[in-house]
NUNUMI-570092 format. One line per 3 residues: their letters; for each residue x, y, z of C-alpha. Coordinates in Angstrom, 3 decimals. Layout:
<recs>
A = X,Y,Z; ...
</recs>
This chain:
<recs>
XXX = -16.153,44.015,79.708; -19.578,45.668,79.502; -19.541,49.401,78.862
XXX = -22.243,51.915,79.805; -23.248,52.112,76.140; -23.601,48.336,75.856
XXX = -25.681,48.206,79.023; -28.011,50.863,77.652; -28.490,48.868,74.450
XXX = -29.090,45.693,76.448; -31.707,47.463,78.583; -33.386,48.751,75.434
XXX = -33.367,45.249,73.970; -34.936,43.702,77.049; -37.618,46.359,77.376
XXX = -38.658,46.199,73.732; -38.660,42.396,73.838; -41.687,42.428,76.121
XXX = -43.505,44.797,73.799; -42.923,42.780,70.651; -43.642,39.413,72.256
XXX = -47.219,40.525,72.892; -47.896,41.135,69.171; -47.574,37.569,67.896
XXX = -48.806,36.796,64.389; -52.297,35.331,64.353; -52.909,33.083,61.336
XXX = -55.961,31.000,60.570; -54.082,27.747,61.200; -52.280,27.306,64.496
XXX = -51.562,23.753,65.655; -49.166,23.372,68.602; -48.865,19.738,69.641
XXX = -47.099,18.218,72.651; -46.490,14.685,71.431; -46.968,11.818,73.841
XXX = -48.292,14.054,76.602; -51.471,13.008,78.357; -52.491,16.322,79.943
XXX = -54.815,18.458,77.852; -52.574,21.562,77.721; -48.931,22.498,78.277
XXX = -47.161,25.856,78.441; -43.784,25.960,76.725; -40.879,28.201,77.725
XXX = -42.278,31.001,75.537; -45.719,30.819,77.195; -47.422,29.205,74.223
XXX = -50.150,26.625,74.790; -49.462,23.174,73.343; -52.193,20.534,73.402
XXX = -52.016,16.750,73.663; -51.791,14.770,70.434; -54.312,11.983,70.986
XXX = -56.835,13.454,68.523; -54.398,14.127,65.672; -52.232,10.991,65.696
XXX = -52.770,7.532,64.352; -50.516,4.677,65.486; -47.548,5.027,67.814
XXX = -47.383,5.097,71.587; -46.408,7.537,74.335; -43.006,7.486,75.996
XXX = -42.088,9.441,79.122; -38.592,10.496,80.134; -37.125,10.065,83.557
XXX = -36.945,13.203,85.688; -33.143,13.261,85.722; -32.785,13.200,81.917
XXX = -34.880,16.342,81.334; -34.149,18.397,84.425; -34.573,22.103,83.733
XXX = -36.016,21.611,80.257; -39.311,22.707,78.763; -42.124,20.240,79.484
XXX = -42.356,19.713,75.720; -39.364,17.402,75.959; -40.550,15.224,78.836
XXX = -42.537,12.976,76.498; -42.423,11.727,72.924; -44.620,9.934,70.442
XXX = -42.800,6.788,69.320; -43.468,4.807,66.153; -42.551,1.230,65.271
XXX = -44.286,1.592,61.916; -45.589,4.483,59.840; -47.498,6.919,62.042
XXX = -49.198,10.092,60.889; -50.640,13.369,62.112; -53.355,15.114,60.111
XXX = -53.984,18.820,60.708; -56.960,20.599,59.090; -56.086,23.679,57.035
XXX = -58.143,26.834,56.515; -55.482,28.978,54.801; -55.242,26.939,51.604
XXX = -52.823,28.165,48.961; -50.361,29.572,51.504; -47.084,28.273,52.811
XXX = -47.272,26.769,56.284; -44.488,26.659,58.834; -43.777,23.146,60.110
XXX = -41.468,22.856,63.121; -40.434,19.477,64.467; -38.901,19.231,67.948
XXX = -36.517,16.378,68.759; -35.004,15.638,72.137; -33.919,11.992,72.459
XXX = -34.030,10.445,75.908; -34.177,7.005,77.434; -36.020,5.276,80.214
XXX = -36.092,1.712,81.492; -37.944,0.545,78.373; -36.614,2.459,75.362
XXX = -33.725,4.614,74.166; -34.402,7.207,71.484; -30.731,7.984,70.890
XXX = -30.483,5.347,68.158; -33.761,6.159,66.421; -33.531,6.662,62.654
XXX = -36.509,7.548,60.506; -38.013,9.514,57.629; -40.478,12.400,57.822
XXX = -42.899,13.114,54.976; -45.285,16.080,54.659; -47.825,16.500,51.859
XXX = -45.655,14.676,49.333; -42.359,16.301,50.357; -39.584,14.309,52.006
XXX = -38.513,16.581,54.871; -36.037,14.227,56.540; -34.504,11.009,55.256
XXX = -32.830,8.467,57.525; -32.787,11.181,60.168; -31.190,10.661,63.551
XXX = -30.227,13.246,66.139; -26.439,13.742,65.953; -24.540,13.128,69.153
XXX = -22.418,16.283,68.866; -25.156,18.929,68.747; -26.899,20.868,71.472
XXX = -30.385,19.704,72.328; -33.190,20.045,71.515; -32.919,19.894,67.727
XXX = -35.652,21.884,65.979; -36.174,21.403,62.253; -38.166,24.137,60.522
XXX = -39.761,23.995,57.082; -42.024,26.162,54.955; -44.187,23.995,52.721
XXX = -46.797,25.022,50.145; -50.262,23.754,51.079; -52.961,23.568,48.403
XXX = -55.136,20.936,50.103; -57.357,21.148,53.164; -54.866,19.392,55.423
XXX = -51.243,18.974,56.369; -50.347,15.316,56.772; -47.107,14.527,58.605
XXX = -45.844,10.945,58.541; -43.006,9.420,60.566; -41.533,6.272,59.047
XXX = -38.916,4.193,60.927; -35.929,3.259,58.790; -34.911,-0.308,58.131
XXX = -31.893,0.048,60.421; -33.475,1.248,63.655; -37.164,0.357,63.262
XXX = -38.115,3.259,65.539; -39.011,6.912,65.046; -40.113,9.662,67.409
XXX = -41.070,13.314,67.805; -41.494,15.455,70.934; -43.508,18.397,69.634
XXX = -44.986,19.696,66.379; -45.932,23.168,65.189; -48.022,23.731,62.062
XXX = -48.739,27.428,61.495; -50.043,29.260,58.439; -47.371,31.704,57.259
XXX = -48.069,35.384,56.538; -48.833,36.074,52.889; -45.823,38.359,52.525
XXX = -43.311,35.929,54.010; -42.482,34.265,50.671; -42.550,36.111,47.353
XXX = -42.808,34.325,44.024; -39.795,36.125,42.551; -36.083,36.340,43.393
XXX = -32.758,37.100,41.720; -30.827,34.051,40.530; -27.099,34.555,41.049
XXX = -24.420,32.426,39.390; -21.118,32.982,37.608; -21.915,35.637,35.022
XXX = -25.657,35.311,35.710; -27.901,37.789,37.512; -31.487,37.313,36.394
XXX = -34.996,37.310,37.789; -36.657,33.944,38.377; -40.218,33.062,39.313
XXX = -42.037,30.113,40.858; -40.841,30.255,44.473; -44.410,29.907,45.747
XXX = -44.401,26.345,44.425; -41.246,25.442,46.341; -40.686,24.228,49.868
XXX = -37.974,25.653,52.108; -35.929,24.408,55.051; -34.528,27.030,57.428
XXX = -30.759,26.543,57.636; -29.513,29.877,59.061; -31.243,32.863,60.625
XXX = -28.719,35.507,61.712; -29.200,38.818,63.521; -26.219,40.697,62.107
XXX = -24.565,42.983,64.642; -27.117,42.143,67.304; -27.993,39.792,70.145
XXX = -29.546,36.353,70.040; -33.328,36.572,69.653; -35.452,33.807,71.142
XXX = -38.966,32.851,69.935; -40.355,35.048,72.715; -38.983,38.083,70.832
XXX = -40.333,37.143,67.409; -43.934,37.299,66.200; -43.435,34.005,64.312
XXX = -41.514,32.363,67.192; -38.218,32.182,65.330; -34.709,32.100,66.767
XXX = -32.053,34.485,65.433; -28.387,34.027,66.352; -25.525,36.584,66.391
XXX = -23.268,36.830,63.348; -19.858,36.593,65.055; -19.449,32.875,64.275
XXX = -19.887,33.451,60.539; -17.970,36.709,60.069; -14.728,35.943,58.212
XXX = -13.526,39.406,57.112; -14.273,43.047,57.691; -12.259,43.932,60.754
XXX = -13.078,47.596,60.273; -16.810,46.935,60.544; -18.650,47.606,63.779
XXX = -21.954,46.542,65.337; -24.479,49.355,65.383; -27.542,49.697,67.634
XXX = -30.470,52.006,66.956; -32.838,53.254,69.649; -35.336,54.972,67.363
XXX = -38.524,53.766,65.715; -38.439,51.297,62.785; -40.684,52.621,60.009
XXX = -42.519,49.768,58.330; -44.107,50.608,54.971; -47.066,49.141,53.103
XXX = -45.639,46.798,50.516; -42.287,46.632,52.284; -40.885,44.362,54.943
XXX = -43.195,43.702,57.890; -42.562,42.574,61.457; -43.461,39.063,60.299
XXX = -40.645,39.146,57.747; -38.245,40.116,60.542; -38.813,41.696,63.963
XXX = -37.714,45.154,65.119; -34.790,43.661,66.994; -33.283,42.544,63.686
XXX = -33.738,45.884,61.958; -32.595,48.074,64.873; -29.171,46.395,64.921
XXX = -26.651,46.061,62.105; -23.016,45.686,61.199; -21.738,48.771,59.376
XXX = -18.623,49.720,57.495; -17.834,53.411,57.711; -14.937,55.708,56.842
XXX = -13.611,58.460,59.027; -10.968,59.588,56.557; -11.276,61.246,53.130
XXX = -10.821,57.848,51.456; -13.421,55.105,51.160; -12.409,51.710,52.686
XXX = -11.178,49.231,50.125; -12.655,46.140,51.741; -15.844,44.155,52.086
XXX = -17.542,42.700,55.123; -17.957,38.970,54.496; -19.778,36.076,56.131
XXX = -19.492,32.385,55.252; -22.107,29.671,55.867; -21.559,25.947,55.504
XXX = -24.259,24.211,53.449; -24.918,20.867,51.802; -24.074,20.926,48.115
XXX = -26.435,19.645,45.462; -29.322,21.993,46.315; -30.558,25.456,45.516
XXX = -30.721,27.916,48.381; -32.603,31.141,48.904; -30.508,33.811,50.590
XXX = -32.565,36.589,52.163; -30.661,39.710,53.165; -32.267,42.273,55.469
XXX = -31.369,45.957,55.215; -32.426,49.009,57.212; -30.454,52.250,57.121
XXX = -30.287,53.048,60.812; -26.761,54.480,60.647; -26.903,57.331,58.092
XXX = -27.603,60.867,59.259; -29.127,61.961,55.945; -30.867,60.494,52.919
XXX = -29.028,59.307,49.793; -25.677,59.195,51.531; -25.271,55.402,51.572
XXX = -24.382,53.486,48.400; -22.911,50.010,48.503; -22.610,46.700,46.663
XXX = -23.932,43.265,47.615; -22.162,40.046,46.646; -23.215,36.384,46.766
XXX = -20.429,33.825,46.311; -18.205,36.646,45.038; -20.704,37.507,42.284
XXX = -22.164,40.998,42.152; -25.795,40.660,43.211; -26.728,44.320,43.747
XXX = -24.717,47.323,42.562; -24.911,50.803,44.067; -27.726,49.850,46.426
XXX = -29.436,53.034,47.637; -31.786,52.213,50.505; -33.160,55.788,50.540
XXX = -34.434,55.326,47.004; -35.971,51.906,47.675; -37.746,53.059,50.836
XXX = -39.203,56.166,49.162; -37.000,58.574,51.051; -37.106,57.196,54.564
XXX = -34.333,56.295,56.945; -34.826,53.402,59.371; -37.273,51.752,56.970
XXX = -36.660,48.032,56.369; -36.088,46.319,53.039; -35.134,42.753,52.156
XXX = -33.833,41.119,48.982; -34.089,37.433,48.005; -31.376,35.707,45.993
XXX = -31.291,32.100,44.778; -27.995,30.264,44.325; -27.334,26.769,43.028
XXX = -24.683,25.141,45.219; -23.267,22.437,42.952; -19.648,21.866,43.941
XXX = -18.746,24.018,46.947; -19.927,23.431,50.488; -20.559,27.006,51.579
XXX = -22.348,30.229,50.697; -20.415,33.499,51.012; -22.251,36.787,51.525
XXX = -20.560,40.196,51.340; -21.382,43.897,51.449; -18.909,46.635,50.601
XXX = -18.399,50.116,49.172; -19.403,50.883,45.595; -17.773,53.214,43.106
XXX = -20.071,56.033,44.217; -19.729,55.540,47.968; -19.093,58.735,49.888
XXX = -16.148,59.312,52.195; -16.532,60.088,55.888; -19.806,58.211,56.105
XXX = -21.430,54.793,56.130; -20.174,52.669,53.235; -22.034,49.387,53.775
XXX = -24.653,47.922,56.105; -26.347,44.588,56.769; -28.976,43.850,59.418
XXX = -29.826,40.184,58.953; -29.315,37.064,56.856; -31.515,34.028,56.332
XXX = -30.554,30.975,54.295; -33.179,28.461,53.204; -32.577,25.147,51.471
XXX = -35.046,24.542,48.631; -36.424,21.100,47.860; -34.941,19.416,44.810
XXX = -36.780,18.275,41.676; -37.762,15.042,43.428; -39.564,16.901,46.188
XXX = -36.875,16.094,48.727; -34.753,18.050,51.184; -32.650,14.990,51.922
XXX = -31.168,13.195,48.917; -32.509,11.653,45.732; -35.317,9.806,47.472
XXX = -38.948,10.747,47.008; -41.740,10.592,49.551; -43.489,8.084,47.287
XXX = -40.438,5.815,47.342; -40.442,5.849,51.137; -44.080,4.732,51.017
XXX = -43.354,1.954,48.519; -40.429,0.755,50.599; -42.746,0.428,53.597
XXX = -44.983,-1.921,51.650; -41.955,-3.813,50.367; -40.605,-4.177,53.895
XXX = -43.946,-5.523,55.036; -43.932,-8.061,52.215; -40.363,-9.047,53.077
XXX = -41.334,-9.424,56.723; -44.156,-11.766,55.693; -41.964,-13.879,53.409
XXX = -40.977,-16.423,56.101; -44.645,-16.895,57.007; -45.623,-17.187,53.345
XXX = -42.844,-19.732,52.776; -43.964,-21.751,55.807; -47.569,-21.783,54.551
XXX = -46.455,-22.858,51.074; -44.341,-25.626,52.558; -47.257,-26.806,54.673
XXX = -49.586,-26.863,51.655; -46.980,-28.776,49.667; -46.592,-31.396,52.401
XXX = -50.347,-31.806,52.752; -50.742,-32.284,49.017; -47.894,-34.753,48.968
XXX = -49.399,-36.765,51.812; -52.819,-36.817,50.116; -51.331,-37.892,46.809
XXX = -49.383,-40.651,48.492; -52.534,-41.949,50.134; -54.397,-41.925,46.811
XXX = -51.852,-44.245,45.135; -51.522,-46.673,48.048; -51.874,-50.348,46.989
XXX = -55.172,-51.941,48.066; -55.045,-55.058,50.249; -55.230,-58.254,48.183
XXX = -57.912,-60.644,49.464; -59.772,-63.477,47.745; -62.755,-61.261,47.206
XXX = -60.766,-59.147,44.786; -60.586,-61.957,42.213; -63.245,-63.834,40.432
X = -62.945,-67.419,40.098
</recs>
């Protein structure tokens, strides 16, 4: 049941959404492509302009859905570019040396000619294997949007779609290639493992796949409410302990600092909501607030945790610990100290974990040994989890982008083998016939003998 307080927060959320949607990030590179669409321009549900793909694509053909299969959907999903062999998009790049966001939109449909529900294919971008043997699962909500951050040192982003051997068809409905803000990815993070908490470098050379983006204690945020057109989901599905914690909503002004988190790192609507653990008695709670996220093992992941002290009434009154996979990642975190003595000023911390044997990542915040009673004892505003590409440059198994390319050539050779065999057989028969004619016995007449 909605209370008056909840309605006030909802009204605040809706009113500020319109304000923040108008201040979208403007990078040098912005390519929004409606694949398979013939009209010059299309508006998506978030009022962004997507253009047709005929200038950027080589190979493939356009496929249009029936009206009934896409009723009520964004026009982005009414068409698709379909590939029977390797097809590529090439996007020019101005912001060289920066990560670029690559979003791929998939909404399978069928018409009287084709069905995209059984498509299986690979996707390669600038030497990274983004998707391997990818097909849209039948048990997920549509559309499926895959988001990656890839380092770009060249003057182009080249996206290739390669049908797998099983289905011989690949497709994509829409593509976004956007230069990322310079402060979105830092080169340094804390590596957390059993008994290990150390600083590591080199993240600017890595690619990332967005796996989770969670607005802790808050509402779902659509791309319309985010300057980088991201989607943030509520944390309720992932919260596994911390029954004493409560969502907290802040109606004041978020104070961004130079050198700190910006609106591009996370929007106001992430930082003005949180889940907090507080004590109303003389004793400090003896519990943590914990979230669990299912992941694919065998990869490293970057866990980004967003903090903003919107719940304390005074500085230096909040001290708490941060844990990753039950390992202490940050002890006695004092947000007032980090933000140079400001409340409601955002801060984020990046942690890297190597998921070798388990199939989940567990994140916790809880009181520290110096937490104060009758106050806020822990807070978390947002969580992002990114899969990092492995040493083979892949987000999807021990297969490289180069191997996918070699397999294409091998498949082509294999496809030509019957023709090559037929030609060889024909040459053999022709040679055999000619040789047989060369050894044929001459007719014996009287003129062949001398007398």
